[in-house]
C-alpha positions in Angstrom: 4.2 -196.3 -81.7 4.8 -193.4 -78.9 8.1 -191.5 -79.1 8.8 -191.5 -75.4 9.7 -193.9 -72.8 7.8 -194.3 -69.5 8.5 -196.4 -66.3 6.9 -197.0 -63.1 6.8 -199.7 -60.2 4.2 -202.1 -61.3 4.0 -203.9 -57.8 2.3 -203.0 -54.8 4.4 -200.7 -52.2 5.6 -202.4 -49.3 7.8 -205.4 -48.5 7.6 -208.6 -50.5 9.4 -211.3 -52.2 9.5 -209.4 -55.5 9.0 -205.9 -56.7 8.8 -204.9 -60.7 10.1 -201.7 -62.2 8.5 -201.8 -65.8 9.9 -199.8 -68.7 8.2 -199.3 -72.2 9.3 -197.2 -75.2 11.8 -196.9 -77.8 14.6 -196.2 -75.1 13.8 -199.2 -72.8 16.7 -201.4 -73.9 19.2 -198.2 -74.2 18.2 -197.5 -70.5 18.7 -201.1 -69.6 22.2 -201.1 -71.1 23.1 -198.3 -69.0 22.3 -199.5 -65.5 22.0 -203.6 -65.8 25.4 -205.6 -65.4 24.7 -209.4 -66.4 26.5 -211.4 -63.7 27.0 -214.4 -65.9 28.9 -212.8 -68.8 26.0 -213.1 -71.3 25.9 -210.4 -73.7 21.9 -210.4 -73.1 21.2 -207.8 -75.9 21.9 -210.5 -78.5 19.9 -213.2 -77.0 16.7 -212.6 -78.3 13.2 -211.4 -76.8 11.2 -212.7 -74.1 14.2 -213.8 -71.9 15.5 -213.6 -68.3 19.0 -212.6 -67.6 20.4 -212.5 -63.8 22.4 -209.5 -62.8 22.9 -206.0 -60.9 21.4 -202.8 -61.1 24.4 -200.6 -60.8 24.6 -196.7 -60.5 26.8 -195.7 -63.6 27.9 -192.5 -62.0 29.4 -194.4 -58.6 29.8 -197.9 -59.6 27.8 -199.0 -56.3 25.5 -202.1 -57.0 21.7 -200.9 -56.2 20.1 -204.7 -56.3 20.5 -208.1 -57.7 17.8 -208.6 -60.0 16.4 -210.6 -63.1 15.8 -208.4 -66.2 13.2 -209.2 -68.3 13.6 -208.0 -72.0 10.9 -208.2 -74.5 11.1 -206.6 -78.0 8.2 -205.0 -79.8 5.8 -205.5 -81.0 5.2 -208.9 -79.3 4.5 -207.1 -75.8 1.7 -205.8 -73.9 2.3 -202.3 -75.4 3.7 -203.2 -78.6 6.8 -201.7 -77.6 10.1 -202.6 -76.2 9.6 -203.3 -72.8 12.2 -204.2 -70.0 11.3 -205.2 -66.5 13.5 -205.3 -63.4 12.5 -208.0 -61.0 14.0 -206.8 -57.8 13.8 -207.7 -54.0 10.4 -206.5 -52.9 11.6 -203.7 -50.6 10.4 -200.1 -51.0 14.3 -198.8 -51.0 15.6 -201.0 -54.0 12.6 -200.4 -56.1 12.7 -196.5 -55.5 16.4 -196.5 -56.4 16.0 -198.7 -59.4 13.1 -196.3 -60.6 15.2 -193.2 -60.0 18.0 -194.7 -62.1 15.7 -195.5 -65.0 14.4 -192.1 -65.0 17.7 -190.3 -64.8 18.8 -192.1 -68.0 15.8 -191.5 -70.2 12.2 -192.5 -69.1 9.7 -190.3 -67.5 7.4 -191.4 -65.0 4.1 -193.1 -66.2 0.6 -191.6 -65.7 -2.2 -194.0 -64.2 -3.0 -196.4 -66.5 -0.6 -195.5 -69.3 1.2 -198.8 -70.0 -2.7 -200.2 -70.8 -3.6 -196.9 -72.5 -0.5 -197.4 -74.8 -1.8 -201.0 -75.6 -4.8 -199.4 -76.7 -3.2 -196.8 -78.6 -0.8 -199.2 -80.4 -3.8 -201.4 -81.3 -3.0 -204.2 -78.7 -6.6 -203.9 -77.2 -9.4 -202.3 -78.2 -11.4 -199.8 -75.5 -13.7 -202.3 -74.0 -10.5 -204.7 -73.6 -8.6 -202.2 -71.9 -11.3 -201.3 -69.6 -11.4 -205.2 -68.5 -7.9 -205.1 -67.1 -9.0 -202.8 -64.3 -12.0 -205.4 -63.9 -9.9 -208.3 -63.4 -7.7 -206.5 -61.0 -10.6 -205.4 -58.7 -12.7 -208.8 -59.2 -14.1 -210.1 -55.7 -15.5 -213.3 -57.3 -15.0 -216.0 -59.7 -18.0 -214.9 -61.4 -16.9 -211.4 -61.6 -13.4 -212.3 -62.7 -15.1 -214.4 -65.3 -17.2 -211.4 -66.9 -13.7 -209.5 -66.7 -12.1 -212.1 -68.6 -14.8 -212.7 -71.4 -14.5 -208.7 -71.9 -10.6 -208.9 -72.1 -11.1 -212.0 -74.5 -13.0 -209.6 -77.0 -16.5 -211.5 -76.8 -18.3 -207.9 -76.4 -16.2 -206.3 -78.9 -16.8 -209.2 -81.6 -20.6 -208.8 -81.0 -20.4 -205.0 -81.3 -18.7 -205.2 -84.6 -20.9 -207.7 -85.8 -23.6 -205.4 -85.3 -21.5 -202.4 -87.0 -21.3 -204.9 -90.1 -24.9 -205.2 -90.0 -25.6 -201.3 -89.8 -23.1 -200.8 -92.8 -24.8 -203.3 -94.8 -28.2 -201.5 -94.2 -26.6 -198.4 -94.7 -25.1 -199.3 -98.0 -28.5 -200.2 -99.2 -29.9 -196.9 -98.3 -27.1 -194.9 -99.7 -27.5 -196.7 -102.9 -31.0 -195.5 -103.0 -29.7 -192.0 -102.5 -27.0 -191.9 -104.8 -28.3 -193.9 -107.8 -32.2 -193.1 -107.4 -32.8 -193.5 -111.2 -30.5 -196.4 -112.0 -31.5 -200.1 -112.4 -30.1 -201.1 -109.0 -31.6 -203.5 -106.5 -32.4 -201.8 -103.4 -34.2 -202.9 -100.5 -37.7 -201.7 -99.8 -38.5 -200.0 -96.9 -40.1 -203.1 -95.4 -37.0 -205.1 -95.8 -35.2 -202.3 -94.4 -37.7 -202.5 -91.2 -37.1 -206.0 -90.9 -33.4 -205.8 -90.8 -33.5 -203.2 -88.2 -36.0 -204.9 -85.9 -33.8 -208.1 -85.8 -30.7 -206.0 -85.1 -32.6 -204.4 -82.1 -33.7 -207.7 -80.9 -30.1 -208.3 -80.3 -29.1 -205.1 -78.6 -32.2 -205.4 -76.4 -30.6 -208.9 -75.0 -27.2 -207.1 -74.6 -29.0 -203.8 -72.5 -31.0 -206.5 -70.6 -27.8 -208.3 -69.5 -26.4 -205.2 -68.3 -27.9 -205.2 -65.1 -26.4 -208.6 -64.2 -23.0 -207.7 -65.4 -22.8 -204.7 -63.4 -23.7 -206.4 -60.3 -21.0 -209.2 -61.2 -18.5 -206.2 -61.6 -19.4 -203.5 -59.2 -20.8 -205.9 -56.1 -24.7 -205.8 -54.9 -25.0 -202.8 -52.6 -26.8 -204.4 -49.7 -28.0 -202.9 -46.5 -29.0 -204.7 -43.3 -31.4 -202.9 -41.5 -33.7 -203.3 -38.4 -34.4 -201.9 -35.1 -31.6 -202.3 -32.4 -30.9 -206.0 -31.1 -32.8 -208.0 -33.5 -29.5 -209.7 -34.8 -28.1 -207.4 -37.8 -24.5 -207.6 -36.6 -24.8 -211.4 -36.1 -26.1 -212.0 -39.5 -23.1 -209.6 -41.0 -20.8 -212.1 -38.9 -22.4 -215.4 -40.5 -22.6 -214.2 -43.7 -19.0 -213.3 -43.9 -18.1 -216.5 -41.7 -16.1 -214.4 -39.2 -16.6 -212.1 -36.3 -16.3 -208.9 -38.0 -19.0 -206.7 -35.9 -19.3 -206.5 -32.3 -22.5 -208.3 -31.0 -23.8 -207.7 -27.5 -27.3 -207.9 -25.7 -27.1 -204.2 -25.2 -29.5 -202.2 -27.9 -27.5 -199.6 -29.9 -24.0 -201.5 -30.1 -23.7 -200.7 -33.7 -23.3 -196.9 -34.0 -21.4 -196.4 -37.5 -21.5 -198.4 -40.7 -19.6 -201.6 -41.1 -19.3 -202.6 -44.8 -17.6 -205.8 -46.1 -17.6 -207.8 -49.4 -18.9 -211.4 -49.0 -19.0 -214.1 -51.9 -22.8 -215.5 -52.0 -23.0 -217.9 -54.9 -20.6 -216.1 -57.1 -22.3 -212.7 -56.7 -20.1 -209.9 -54.9 -22.4 -208.6 -52.1 -21.2 -205.3 -50.5 -22.7 -205.9 -47.1 -23.3 -202.9 -44.9 -24.5 -203.3 -41.2 -26.2 -200.3 -39.9 -27.1 -198.7 -36.8 -30.3 -199.9 -35.4 -33.3 -197.7 -36.7 -35.0 -196.0 -33.7 -35.4 -192.9 -32.0 -33.0 -191.7 -29.6 -31.6 -188.9 -27.8 -27.7 -190.0 -28.3 -26.0 -187.8 -30.4 -23.4 -190.4 -31.6 -26.2 -193.0 -32.3 -28.3 -190.7 -33.8 -25.7 -189.7 -36.5 -25.5 -193.5 -37.3 -29.3 -193.9 -37.6 -29.2 -190.8 -40.2 -26.2 -192.3 -42.0 -28.3 -195.9 -42.1 -31.4 -194.1 -43.8 -29.3 -192.5 -46.6 -27.5 -195.8 -47.2 -31.0 -197.8 -47.3 -32.1 -195.0 -50.2 -29.0 -195.8 -52.2 -29.1 -199.7 -51.7 -29.7 -202.1 -54.7 -31.0 -204.8 -51.9 -32.3 -204.2 -48.4 -32.3 -207.1 -45.9 -34.8 -206.4 -43.2 -34.3 -208.3 -39.8 -37.1 -208.9 -37.5 -37.1 -210.4 -33.9 -39.2 -213.7 -33.7 -39.1 -213.5 -30.0 -40.9 -210.3 -29.6 -43.2 -210.2 -32.5 -44.0 -207.3 -34.7 -43.2 -203.8 -33.1 -44.3 -200.7 -33.9 -40.4 -199.9 -34.5 -40.4 -203.0 -37.0 -43.3 -201.4 -38.8 -41.4 -198.0 -39.0 -38.4 -199.9 -40.5 -40.9 -201.7 -42.9 -42.2 -198.6 -44.1 -39.1 -197.1 -44.8 -38.0 -199.9 -47.0 -41.5 -200.4 -48.7 -40.4 -199.1 -52.1 -37.0 -201.0 -52.1 -36.0 -204.6 -53.5 -35.6 -206.6 -50.3 -35.9 -209.7 -48.3 -37.5 -209.9 -44.9 -35.7 -212.1 -42.6 -37.3 -213.4 -39.3 -34.4 -213.9 -37.1 -34.3 -215.9 -33.5 -36.7 -218.6 -34.6 -34.9 -220.7 -32.1 -36.4 -219.0 -29.4 -39.7 -217.5 -30.8 -42.8 -218.1 -33.4 -40.7 -217.4 -36.5 -43.2 -219.1 -38.9 -46.1 -217.4 -37.4 -44.4 -213.9 -37.4 -43.5 -214.9 -41.0 -46.9 -215.1 -42.0 -48.1 -212.2 -40.4 -45.5 -210.2 -42.4 -46.2 -211.8 -45.6 -49.9 -211.0 -45.5 -48.7 -207.2 -44.9 -45.9 -206.9 -47.4 -46.8 -209.7 -50.1 -44.4 -208.2 -52.8 -41.2 -209.2 -50.5 -39.6 -212.4 -50.0 -40.1 -213.6 -46.2 -37.3 -216.0 -44.9 -37.3 -217.7 -41.3 -33.8 -218.1 -40.1 -31.6 -218.3 -36.5 -28.5 -216.8 -37.0 -27.5 -218.5 -33.8 -27.8 -221.9 -34.8 -27.6 -221.4 -38.6 -31.0 -222.5 -39.7 -32.1 -220.8 -43.0 -28.7 -219.2 -43.8 -28.6 -221.2 -46.9 -31.9 -220.0 -47.8 -30.8 -216.2 -47.3 -28.1 -217.0 -50.1 -30.7 -218.5 -52.3 -33.1 -215.9 -52.1 -30.6 -213.3 -52.7 -29.2 -214.9 -55.8 -33.0 -215.4 -57.0 -34.0 -211.9 -56.4 -30.8 -210.7 -58.1 -30.7 -212.8 -61.2 -34.1 -214.1 -61.3 -33.0 -217.6 -62.8 -32.1 -215.1 -65.9 -28.2 -214.9 -65.9 -25.2 -216.7 -64.5 -21.4 -215.7 -64.9 -21.2 -218.4 -67.5 -23.5 -216.6 -70.0 -21.1 -214.4 -71.7 -20.4 -211.9 -72.9 -22.0 -209.7 -70.6 -22.2 -206.0 -70.6 -20.7 -204.9 -67.2 -20.1 -201.1 -67.7 -22.5 -198.3 -67.6 -20.6 -196.5 -70.3 -21.0 -199.7 -72.6 -24.9 -199.9 -72.0 -25.4 -196.1 -72.3 -23.7 -196.5 -75.9 -26.2 -199.4 -76.7 -29.1 -197.7 -75.7 -28.2 -194.8 -78.0 -27.5 -197.0 -80.9 -31.3 -198.8 -79.9 -32.7 -195.0 -80.0 -31.2 -194.2 -83.3 -32.6 -197.3 -84.7 -36.1 -196.3 -83.2 -35.9 -193.2 -85.1 -35.1 -195.3 -88.3 -37.9 -197.1 -88.2 -40.1 -194.3 -87.3 -38.8 -192.4 -90.3 -39.3 -195.4 -92.5 -42.7 -196.0 -91.5 -43.8 -192.5 -91.9 -42.3 -192.6 -95.4 -39.8 -189.9 -94.5 -36.9 -188.8 -96.7 -34.2 -191.5 -97.0 -31.5 -189.1 -96.1 -33.0 -188.9 -92.6 -32.7 -192.7 -92.2 -29.3 -192.8 -93.3 -28.3 -190.1 -90.7 -29.4 -192.1 -87.8 -28.1 -195.3 -89.3 -24.5 -193.6 -89.1 -25.3 -192.2 -85.6 -26.3 -195.8 -84.3 -22.9 -197.1 -86.1 -20.8 -194.1 -84.2 -22.7 -195.2 -80.8 -21.4 -198.8 -81.0 -18.1 -197.6 -82.1 -17.7 -195.6 -78.5 -17.6 -199.2 -76.9 -14.5 -200.4 -78.8 -12.9 -196.9 -79.0 -13.2 -196.5 -82.8 -15.3 -193.4 -82.3 -15.1 -192.3 -78.7 -13.7 -188.9 -78.0 -10.5 -188.2 -76.2 -11.8 -187.0 -73.0 -13.4 -190.1 -72.4 -10.5 -192.2 -72.9 -8.8 -189.9 -70.4 -11.5 -190.5 -67.9 -11.3 -194.3 -68.4 -7.5 -194.7 -67.6 -7.3 -192.0 -64.8 -9.1 -194.6 -62.5 -6.0 -197.3 -63.3 -3.3 -197.2 -60.9 0.4 -196.3 -61.7 2.2 -198.9 -63.2 -0.7 -200.7 -65.2 
């Protein structure tokens, strides 16, 4: 338990039906006693944990009521932070929430830092570090699949697998250290070949999780997708069609889009961060030129590029320049305006020139082929190898890096065993592999990493 009490507004600021001031720590109940008055005459302090009480928040210095509230009372250790917690369920306006928080702070609490409630849950053993990180993922989830990945992490599925790996490592390490400590004793010690078999089996399981990481990252962060093409091929119309709303301005005038428009769309459970860019062409217009340069920068950083061509004009020199720009990128070529042009003919021509990229014939105006675009995105991203139902998924770069470091140490173990090196060196790498896995759950993580994780949280969470 920590020895101070923290408080914060736990709901978004602004007008709403309800706003919550959350208080956690050893003085939470005492603070509530000072500023909460029951309207029913119930002695709420004697009614037990996890109950709501109707009453008023009152300034004890003036006797002036601040708000009519429901007070939630939860006693340690059966709370999110494993500390005493009270929550003032206020009317959802800025003034009553701010005044209630001010009174709480005046009577013994301090303002919580970003993510401090979740950090206390971690420090008090309520969550491990991977589970704590999942809280932010749940808040930021853009699709049902992204939410499922975050909930899997919160449930501890990844942590359970990591701990099983750690137990396996400890078993291997125990055999190695028995050989180190008692070389002359009649103790049954695994041979180097047996140790290699055990290490290889563990490495195979690690490789499976590392492979899953790229899918988990997509579900968690979204797929950075850029729509590119020369002016007036239908890029903005495609954005509107995939969003199913008129987000971008569409006209017959080339160069209408001069800046980048970004939106998130749910495509078959994949959160796709779509960016509609300025048409790629040489121009003397200063504003449009800036937009074109930004488009080129986005293409370089994209996970996926959707190249839009115009079936009604055929393949132009500007189209070829666009295709050359994205030649090294993962992408899908879309032949638009097939309702007024030879889409199939242009598709065959482009497929011959760029056989490594999928080509789809579409008409944004009529809706033809849009479902095939969604299928192509799903196929290209997941390759039929992962869905949100395959849990647990590694979705954080930090977790993947820890798994990779563990794998690298085990590779050193194999090398040392094969080369007949001193068994002490094997033990060192086995311990390092165990510590790398401990960074995922927080068992061996440095404090500066913990600080960096929780600074991304909002105040009140």
